[in-house]
VOBA-1610 file (N, C-alpha, C; in pm, whole numbers, padded with zeros to 5 digits, always signed):
BEGIN
Unk-06025+11864+13106Unk-05995+12020+13121Unk-06128+12105+13120Unk-06231+12048+13021Unk-06362+12107+13045Unk-06372+12247+12999Unk-06273+12332+12947Unk-06270+12468+12891Unk-06384+12470+12782Unk-06359+12371+12679Unk-06436+12393+12553Unk-06579+12371+12568Unk-06616+12287+12688Unk-06770+12255+12686Unk-06844+12396+12707Unk-06772+12494+12770Unk-06858+12629+12779Unk-06800+12716+12703Unk-06688+12695+12606Unk-06633+12791+12534Unk-06716+12837+12406Unk-06806+12733+12366Unk-06873+12742+12240Unk-06995+12842+12266Unk-07036+12859+12380Unk-07158+12942+12417Unk-07114+13082+12453Unk-06986+13090+12471Unk-06929+13235+12528Unk-06902+13330+12415Unk-06946+13449+12453Unk-06923+13564+12355Unk-06778+13598+12326Unk-06740+13649+12214Unk-06609+13660+12191Unk-06552+13809+12230Unk-06431+13810+12284Unk-06367+13927+12319Unk-06266+13944+12230Unk-06207+14063+12222Unk-06086+14097+12130Unk-05964+14015+12157Unk-05888+13992+12057Unk-05745+13920+12075Unk-05650+13985+12150Unk-05570+13934+12232Unk-05467+14000+12298Unk-05330+13996+12227Unk-05263+14099+12194Unk-05136+14092+12142Unk-05019+14137+12210Unk-04909+14075+12220Unk-04798+14131+12275Unk-04699+14175+12156Unk-04666+14314+12149Unk-04593+14352+12037Unk-04434+14309+12052Unk-04385+14278+11930Unk-04238+14255+11918Unk-04209+14109+11936Unk-04308+14001+11960Unk-04265+13875+11949Unk-04315+13798+11855Unk-04384+13851+11751Unk-04447+13774+11630Unk-04331+13719+11544Unk-04334+13594+11519Unk-04241+13526+11432Unk-04327+13441+11343Unk-04274+13419+11225Unk-04326+13306+11137Unk-04317+13188+11200Unk-04411+13099+11160Unk-04415+12958+11208Unk-04291+12896+11200Unk-04213+12903+11092Unk-04079+12844+11061Unk-03995+12891+11171Unk-03976+13028+11189Unk-03874+13081+11278Unk-03904+13039+11443Unk-04042+13031+11447Unk-04061+12982+11605Unk-04033+12837+11602Unk-04055+12747+11516Unk-04027+12619+11533Unk-03870+12594+11538Unk-03806+12675+11474Unk-03648+12659+11473Unk-03563+12722+11596Unk-03665+12809+11669Unk-03603+12872+11773Unk-03605+12798+11910Unk-03685+12689+11909Unk-03694+12596+12030Unk-03598+12480+12014Unk-03458+12518+11991Unk-03375+12407+11969Unk-03340+12347+12118Unk-03293+12225+12125Unk-03258+12170+12245Unk-03149+12237+12300Unk-03161+12257+12441Unk-03035+12315+12505Unk-02919+12236+12502Unk-02822+12311+12471Unk-02684+12229+12447Unk-02648+12149+12559Unk-02669+12199+12673Unk-02625+12146+12799Unk-02688+12009+12847Unk-02802+11990+12768Unk-02897+11871+12783Unk-02874+11773+12679Unk-02856+11646+12706Unk-02855+11533+12595Unk-02989+11482+12576Unk-03024+11479+12456Unk-03138+11389+12410Unk-03126+11253+12400Unk-03225+11191+12467Unk-03245+11049+12456Unk-03314+11002+12355Unk-03292+10926+12259Unk-03366+10866+12143Unk-03472+10765+12209Unk-03594+10775+12189Unk-03691+10679+12237Unk-03792+10654+12123Unk-03835+10537+12122Unk-03941+10477+12014Unk-04070+10526+12067Unk-04170+10548+11986Unk-04307+10610+12020Unk-04388+10475+11964Unk-04468+10420+12075Unk-04542+10316+12044Unk-04696+10387+11977Unk-04739+10484+12050Unk-04863+10543+12005Unk-04869+10683+12059Unk-04941+10770+11968Unk-04969+10911+12007Unk-05111+10899+12082Unk-05123+10948+12210Unk-05250+10943+12275Unk-05340+11050+12223Unk-05289+11175+12244Unk-05359+11297+12200Unk-05256+11387+12173Unk-05288+11527+12160Unk-05208+11613+12108Unk-05089+11668+12193Unk-05077+11622+12302Unk-04963+11654+12404Unk-04910+11534+12481Unk-04957+11416+12432Unk-04911+11290+12522Unk-04876+11167+12416Unk-04763+11114+12441Unk-04737+10984+12375Unk-04710+10884+12462Unk-04726+10760+12411Unk-04696+10625+12497Unk-04576+10562+12406Unk-04460+10544+12492Unk-04341+10497+12436Unk-04340+10350+12433Unk-04248+10283+12344Unk-04239+10140+12336Unk-04208+10066+12472Unk-04150+10150+12568Unk-04109+10093+12678Unk-04216+10101+12786Unk-04330+10162+12751Unk-04456+10154+12837Unk-04460+10305+12898Unk-04369+10380+12905Unk-04388+10520+12970Unk-04480+10601+12872Unk-04565+10674+12951Unk-04631+10794+12897Unk-04565+10915+12915Unk-04557+10999+12822Unk-04483+11115+12816Unk-04579+11240+12783Unk-04579+11341+12892Unk-04664+11451+12860Unk-04568+11549+12833Unk-04584+11614+12698Unk-04501+11716+12636Unk-04515+11855+12739Unk-04393+11902+12755Unk-04376+12021+12852Unk-04427+12145+12762Unk-04507+12231+12831Unk-04521+12371+12792Unk-04650+12369+12683Unk-04708+12249+12651Unk-04820+12256+12553Unk-04942+12167+12629Unk-05040+12250+12603Unk-05182+12182+12641Unk-05274+12192+12524Unk-05284+12052+12485Unk-05370+12046+12369Unk-05526+12027+12395Unk-05599+12034+12290Unk-05753+12008+12322Unk-05760+11855+12353Unk-05873+11823+12443Unk-05890+11696+12503Unk-05974+11599+12394Unk-05925+11476+12372Unk-06016+11390+12301Unk-06116+11334+12406Unk-06235+11328+12354Unk-06350+11291+12454Unk-06346+11161+12499Unk-06383+11136+12618Unk-06386+11027+12687Unk-06526+11013+12773Unk-06557+10883+12788Unk-06688+10848+12866Unk-06801+10909+12826Unk-06817+10916+12701Unk-06941+10965+12626Unk-06923+11117+12591Unk-06818+11178+12640Unk-06801+11323+12606Unk-06744+11347+12463Unk-06786+11449+12396Unk-06740+11472+12267Unk-06601+11540+12265Unk-06527+11509+12158Unk-06373+11563+12149Unk-06408+11730+12151Unk-06304+11786+12205Unk-06292+11926+12212Unk-06245+11974+12078Unk-06288+12097+12033Unk-06247+12141+11890Unk-06113+12138+11884Unk-06056+12088+11771Unk-05924+12084+11708Unk-05842+11955+11798Unk-05918+11883+11867Unk-05842+11767+11957Unk-05789+11675+11857Unk-05867+11632+11755Unk-05834+11534+11661Unk-05722+11581+11567Unk-05748+11713+11519Unk-05643+11760+11431Unk-05509+11767+11519Unk-05505+11801+11654Unk-05385+11800+11718Unk-05325+11672+11729Unk-05391+11566+11752Unk-05345+11433+11764Unk-05292+11381+11614Unk-05367+11416+11528Unk-05331+11377+11386Unk-05191+11449+11347Unk-05173+11582+11380Unk-05054+11649+11360Unk-04925+11579+11423Unk-04953+11568+11551Unk-04839+11506+11612Unk-04803+11355+11571Unk-04903+11276+11521Unk-04890+11150+11461Unk-04810+11186+11338Unk-04825+11283+11270Unk-04760+11294+11140Unk-04608+11343+11164Unk-04590+11439+11276Unk-04453+11459+11299Unk-04361+11349+11359Unk-04447+11255+11435Unk-04379+11154+11487Unk-04336+11056+11358Unk-04419+11034+11269Unk-04401+10948+11149Unk-04299+10999+11088Unk-04284+11130+11048Unk-04191+11189+10978Unk-04054+11171+11030Unk-04035+11142+11164Unk-03920+11120+11242Unk-03894+10970+11239Unk-03974+10887+11178Unk-03940+10750+11168Unk-03989+10675+11286Unk-04077+10753+11373Unk-04124+10685+11493Unk-04037+10687+11606Unk-03927+10750+11598Unk-03831+10795+11715Unk-03810+10935+11719Unk-03813+10972+11834Unk-03800+11113+11871Unk-03688+11147+11979Unk-03636+11262+11985Unk-03537+11292+12091Unk-03619+11341+12223Unk-03587+11307+12333Unk-03640+11320+12465Unk-03558+11387+12564Unk-03591+11515+12608Unk-03531+11582+12689Unk-03611+11594+12820Unk-03579+11528+12933Unk-03658+11542+13052Unk-03680+11675+13117Unk-03784+11710+13186Unk-03784+11829+13249Unk-03720+11823+13371Unk-03708+11940+13446Unk-03643+11974+13566Unk-03712+11876+13660Unk-03846+11894+13665Unk-03940+11807+13735Unk-03972+11679+13652Unk-03951+11567+13695Unk-03954+11442+13594Unk-04070+11398+13571Unk-04164+11409+13658Unk-04295+11347+13654Unk-04407+11434+13696Unk-04536+11416+13649Unk-04650+11485+13694Unk-04722+11403+13818Unk-04837+11445+13847Unk-04930+11391+13955Unk-04976+11263+13899Unk-04982+11237+13781Unk-05040+11109+13724Unk-04915+11015+13704Unk-04809+11042+13721Unk-04700+10949+13695Unk-04632+10955+13552Unk-04693+11047+13469Unk-04638+11051+13344Unk-04489+11126+13332Unk-04405+11076+13242Unk-04284+11143+13212Unk-04313+11280+13166Unk-04255+11400+13222Unk-04252+11530+13158Unk-04128+11554+13082Unk-04141+11597+12957Unk-04026+11600+12871Unk-04057+11686+12747Unk-03957+11740+12676Unk-03963+11799+12565Unk-03919+11704+12453Unk-04004+11707+12339Unk-03971+11620+12236Unk-03913+11673+12111Unk-03824+11622+12029Unk-03761+11659+11913Unk-03781+11568+11787Unk-03800+11605+11691Unk-03807+11526+11569Unk-03672+11504+11526Unk-03643+11410+11413Unk-03516+11373+11354Unk-03454+11512+11282Unk-03533+11611+11239Unk-03480+11733+11192Unk-03425+11824+11305Unk-03432+11782+11425Unk-03404+11883+11541Unk-03508+11970+11581Unk-03618+11986+11528Unk-03722+12068+11579Unk-03802+12028+11689Unk-03838+12120+11778Unk-03904+12086+11876Unk-04051+12059+11851Unk-04114+11950+11880Unk-04250+11914+11851Unk-04362+12008+11907Unk-04328+12059+12035Unk-04433+12145+12118Unk-04447+12267+12021Unk-04333+12328+12002Unk-04327+12442+11913Unk-04412+12439+11800Unk-04389+12330+11720Unk-04462+12305+11596Unk-04608+12318+11607Unk-04669+12240+11709Unk-04803+12234+11749Unk-04861+12363+11775Unk-04773+12426+11856Unk-04810+12563+11901Unk-04813+12664+11782Unk-04723+12666+11692Unk-04718+12738+11574Unk-04837+12709+11486Unk-04881+12582+11490Unk-05002+12545+11401Unk-05147+12575+11478Unk-05135+12650+11595Unk-05261+12687+11656Unk-05339+12556+11720Unk-05244+12455+11751Unk-05333+12328+11786Unk-05305+12294+11944Unk-05267+12385+12012Unk-05255+12379+12149Unk-05224+12509+12221Unk-05232+12524+12363Unk-05203+12634+12428Unk-05068+12629+12496Unk-04997+12745+12501Unk-04867+12739+12566Unk-04895+12757+12710Unk-04830+12663+12782Unk-04844+12673+12937Unk-04705+12670+13017Unk-04706+12736+13122Unk-04571+12739+13192Unk-04594+12690+13335Unk-04535+12578+13368Unk-04541+12522+13502Unk-04419+12494+13560Unk-04395+12595+13663Unk-04238+12583+13727Unk-04218+12457+13787Unk-04109+12372+13775Unk-03981+12449+13736Unk-03945+12414+13584Unk-04045+12359+13509Unk-04032+12323+13363Unk-04041+12427+13270Unk-03980+12533+13298Unk-04000+12659+13201Unk-03877+12709+13118Unk-03794+12615+13085Unk-03659+12631+13010Unk-03701+12708+12878Unk-03812+12657+12821Unk-03848+12698+12673Unk-03961+12789+12661Unk-03997+12852+12777Unk-04119+12923+12775Unk-04106+13045+12661Unk-03999+13112+12667Unk-03990+13224+12566Unk-04006+13193+12428Unk-03951+13074+12369Unk-03974+13048+12225Unk-04099+12967+12203Unk-04153+12915+12323Unk-04304+12849+12288Unk-04391+12952+12292Unk-04373+13065+12374Unk-04476+13180+12348Unk-04460+13244+12199Unk-04330+13258+12158Unk-04327+13297+12008Unk-04409+13207+11910Unk-04390+13090+11939Unk-04452+12988+11854Unk-04615+13001+11860Unk-04674+13022+11988Unk-04802+13039+11972Unk-04841+13176+11927Unk-04766+13284+11957Unk-04784+13414+11898Unk-04812+13403+11759Unk-04727+13336+11684Unk-04722+13318+11543Unk-04859+13278+11489Unk-04918+13167+11566Unk-05040+13118+11526Unk-05159+13215+11551Unk-05134+13285+11664Unk-05239+13382+11717Unk-05243+13492+11621Unk-05148+13546+11563Unk-05128+13652+11472Unk-05192+13636+11340Unk-05172+13487+11302Unk-05233+13440+11170Unk-05354+13375+11184Unk-05418+13380+11304Unk-05550+13318+11349Unk-05560+13180+11282Unk-05460+13105+11332Unk-05467+12957+11297Unk-05537+12879+11405Unk-05584+12771+11361Unk-05656+12677+11456Unk-05738+12728+11572Unk-05689+12711+11686Unk-05771+12747+11804Unk-05787+12908+11808Unk-05706+12971+11722Unk-05707+13133+11736Unk-05800+13186+11601Unk-05866+13098+11544Unk-05953+13147+11434Unk-06047+13239+11483Unk-06113+13194+11588Unk-06186+13288+11686Unk-06136+13274+11819Unk-06124+13398+11878Unk-06040+13428+12000Unk-06110+13343+12118Unk-06032+13244+12178Unk-06058+13166+12275Unk-06048+13249+12417Unk-06006+13378+12424Unk-06007+13443+12525Unk-06138+13475+12573Unk-06171+13475+12710Unk-06293+13486+12770Unk-06295+13577+12887Unk-06410+13647+12919Unk-06419+13723+13035Unk-06450+13645+13146Unk-06441+13706+13273Unk-06478+13636+13385Unk-06605+13586+13394Unk-06695+13666+13340Unk-06854+13638+13341Unk-06866+13511+13274Unk-06796+13469+13180Unk-06805+13347+13116Unk-06755+13204+13172Unk-06689+13215+13286Unk-06639+13124+13362Unk-06754+13042+13428Unk-06781+12922+13397Unk-06900+12859+13434Unk-06861+12692+13499Unk-06736+12660+13490Unk-06700+12528+13534Unk-06544+12542+13535Unk-06489+12437+13611Unk-06353+12419+13615Unk-06285+12367+13478Unk-06164+12394+13479Unk-06093+12356+13349Unk-05990+12456+13300Unk-05910+12406+13201Unk-05837+12514+13123Unk-05904+12627+13071Unk-05850+12758+13092Unk-05915+12876+13022Unk-05799+12988+13004Unk-05826+13069+12884Unk-05758+13186+12882Unk-05864+13300+12924Unk-05836+13378+13013Unk-05916+13482+13078Unk-05866+13609+13082Unk-05953+13716+13040Unk-05930+13861+13038Unk-06009+13933+13127Unk-05956+14019+13233Unk-06041+14086+13323Unk-05968+14201+13373Unk-06024+14289+13455Unk-05986+14402+13506Unk-05949+14362+13666Unk-05839+14407+13703Unk-05783+14384+13849Unk-05874+14497+13930Unk-05926+14426+14037Unk-05998+14502+14128Unk-05921+14513+14262Unk-05844+14427+14284Unk-05771+14438+14408Unk-05645+14340+14425Unk-05553+14366+14500Unk-05453+14278+14531Unk-05400+14264+14677Unk-05399+14139+14709Unk-05377+14114+14850Unk-05244+14014+14866Unk-05165+14059+14970Unk-05052+13961+15001Unk-05087+13877+15146Unk-05077+13766+15167Unk-05084+13715+15312Unk-05000+13563+15303Unk-05008+13512+15405Unk-04933+13369+15422Unk-04975+13278+15299Unk-05081+13290+15243Unk-05120+13207+15145Unk-05076+13232+15002Unk-04994+13362+15008Unk-04936+13393+14878Unk-04980+13545+14825Unk-04979+13567+14695Unk-05030+13679+14632Unk-05171+13649+14567Unk-05270+13746+14604Unk-05393+13706+14541Unk-05437+13835+14463Unk-05469+13806+14326Unk-05515+13918+14241Unk-05652+13892+14204Unk-05738+13977+14266Unk-05877+13957+14240Unk-05930+14048+14103Unk-05998+13973+14028Unk-06051+14032+13905Unk-06200+14085+13922Unk-06242+14176+13852Unk-06384+14211+13838Unk-06468+14097+13810Unk-06563+14068+13885Unk-06652+13941+13854Unk-06622+13841+13987Unk-06588+13739+13959Unk-06585+13629+14069Unk-06460+13538+14038Unk-06349+13595+14023Unk-06224+13510+13997Unk-06107+13571+14052Unk-06030+13498+14127Unk-05905+13562+14175Unk-05776+13465+14130Unk-05685+13528+14091Unk-05557+13461+14054Unk-05457+13456+14186Unk-05395+13335+14180Unk-05313+13316+14309Unk-05175+13276+14273Unk-05067+13347+14322Unk-04942+13315+14327Unk-04905+13258+14451Unk-04852+13136+14443Unk-04808+13049+14585Unk-04685+13128+14627Unk-04684+13118+14765Unk-04562+13193+14816Unk-04434+13141+14767Unk-04413+13016+14750Unk-04287+12968+14691Unk-04251+13000+14548Unk-04351+13045+14484Unk-04341+13101+14330Unk-04336+13254+14328Unk-04358+13308+14434Unk-04364+13457+14417Unk-04269+13525+14379Unk-04127+13471+14422Unk-04007+13519+14383Unk-03972+13553+14233Unk-04049+13458+14149Unk-04021+13456+14014Unk-04104+13562+13941Unk-04198+13618+14004Unk-04271+13731+13956Unk-04211+13871+13974Unk-04236+13968+13891Unk-04184+14099+13887Unk-04276+14184+14004Unk-04232+14195+14125Unk-04305+14266+14248Unk-04347+14402+14198Unk-04254+14478+14113Unk-04317+14607+14068Unk-04433+14598+13991Unk-04421+14512+13901Unk-04539+14492+13812Unk-04680+14457+13877Unk-04654+14374+13982Unk-04767+14327+14047Unk-04821+14427+14112Unk-04729+14519+14188Unk-04777+14633+14257Unk-04860+14727+14196Unk-04838+14751+14040Unk-04921+14834+13968Unk-05029+14791+13900Unk-05070+14657+13922Unk-05173+14603+13854Unk-05311+14659+13868Unk-05324+14721+13981Unk-05466+14774+14023Unk-05517+14856+13906Unk-05655+14821+13866Unk-05716+14887+13768Unk-05674+14841+13619Unk-05570+14764+13605Unk-05521+14715+13478Unk-05603+14604+13425Unk-05611+14587+13290Unk-05677+14474+13235Unk-05564+14379+13198Unk-05578+14248+13245Unk-05481+14124+13234Unk-05543+14025+13155Unk-05463+13936+13108Unk-05495+13811+13044Unk-05415+13701+13127Unk-05495+13613+13173Unk-05437+13498+13252Unk-05468+13377+13194Unk-05404+13285+13210Unk-05441+13136+13159Unk-05384+13025+13251Unk-05465+12917+13254Unk-05427+12810+13342Unk-05556+12726+13394Unk-05551+12640+13485Unk-05655+12561+13521Unk-05749+12617+13636Unk-05863+12661+13596Unk-05955+12725+13678Unk-06002+12623+13778Unk-06020+12656+13898Unk-06080+12559+14009Unk-06201+12630+14072Unk-06303+12540+14097Unk-06422+12581+14176Unk-06401+12577+14315Unk-06401+12692+14372Unk-06366+12699+14530Unk-06506+12645+14601Unk-06609+12661+14541Unk-06731+12621+14613Unk-06756+12485+14619Unk-06672+12394+14555Unk-06674+12239+14562Unk-06580+12194+14649Unk-06499+12279+14725Unk-06396+12238+14820Unk-06429+12294+14952Unk-06554+12262+14995Unk-06594+12303+15122Unk-06668+12434+15133Unk-06708+12502+15035Unk-06765+12631+15051Unk-06661+12754+15052Unk-06731+12862+15020Unk-06646+12987+15015Unk-06722+13089+15116Unk-06655+13183+15165Unk-06710+13290+15243Unk-06771+13390+15144Unk-06874+13461+15194Unk-06938+13562+15095Unk-06866+13655+15027Unk-06754+13718+15066Unk-06671+13793+15021Unk-06547+13737+14931Unk-06553+13602+14911Unk-06445+13548+14843Unk-06501+13514+14697Unk-06406+13519+14597Unk-06455+13475+14459Unk-06470+13333+14466Unk-06564+13296+14372Unk-06602+13142+14358Unk-06483+13081+14288Unk-06419+13145+14182Unk-06314+13077+14084Unk-06178+13106+14115Unk-06115+13012+14130Unk-05951+13045+14152Unk-05860+12982+14029Unk-05768+13074+13992Unk-05681+13025+13887Unk-05533+13036+13952Unk-05478+12938+13964Unk-05342+12953+14027Unk-05232+12994+13902Unk-05155+13083+13928Unk-05056+13120+13828Unk-04914+13053+13870Unk-04876+12972+13783Unk-04747+12897+13808Unk-04624+12947+13738Unk-04618+13061+13677Unk-04508+13123+13605Unk-04541+13261+13560Unk-04450+13353+13561Unk-04499+13493+13493Unk-04558+13479+13350Unk-04508+13384+13273Unk-04555+13347+13135Unk-04721+13337+13130Unk-04785+13307+13245Unk-04911+13295+13255Unk-05001+13407+13257Unk-04923+13533+13285Unk-04993+13650+13311Unk-04949+13752+13235Unk-05038+13829+13154Unk-04992+13947+13072Unk-05058+14064+13104Unk-05014+14189+13093Unk-05086+14302+13108Unk-05143+14350+12970Unk-05276+14381+12959Unk-05333+14410+12851Unk-05336+14564+12798Unk-05225+14594+12724Unk-05211+14753+12695Unk-05212+14762+12546
//
């Protein structure tokens, strides 16, 4: 993901709060109950890989929906902050459930790496993603079409943010100027311009970053809100891409691109 590699050197900006959705950690955890229309499949966990991925006894890797935990270091790279804590917390939750968890598959069943996409639940019925978010051990992410629990997961993250737990002890929100490489980021910036074309909706921020809403996802966003974003300060999250590494960019184009996959990934800072 790479976000934390440049996070340590970035200056802090003020935390961004959304009034009216702050819940206690207990409330947030309880809120993400399994949808009554979906059946949980009980599965045996063989190993917890990191804070958002487990390996099942049948060999499947499961990527938890709605949660992006810090990365465990690989190939000589150091662990990202709170990566070990996130893995240990997930291990404890799995152990408390006797090593068996409830699995509810996502609308999109697999990711591009072949991992199963699913929500996980403990023996007590609590959603594991929400518990990690409420502990401040991961970021809430929304990637359509797996967005059924976005609202309650946002509430879980909000409780950690309000209490300054884990990742939120110091605000991880960064300005556009501090984007130095690809990877997951939470970014705050002022909207300089908005453009619609065949490539979708492009929201350009002051600096050198543009947010893109793909044409097939545009219908999920509030068109009236987007129309009035000019001059507003927004907070966006997702995986930043370096357009300069994909064959170069024109002089008037922003170097950094952040695709928005759901309205939950964009908030107006008021």
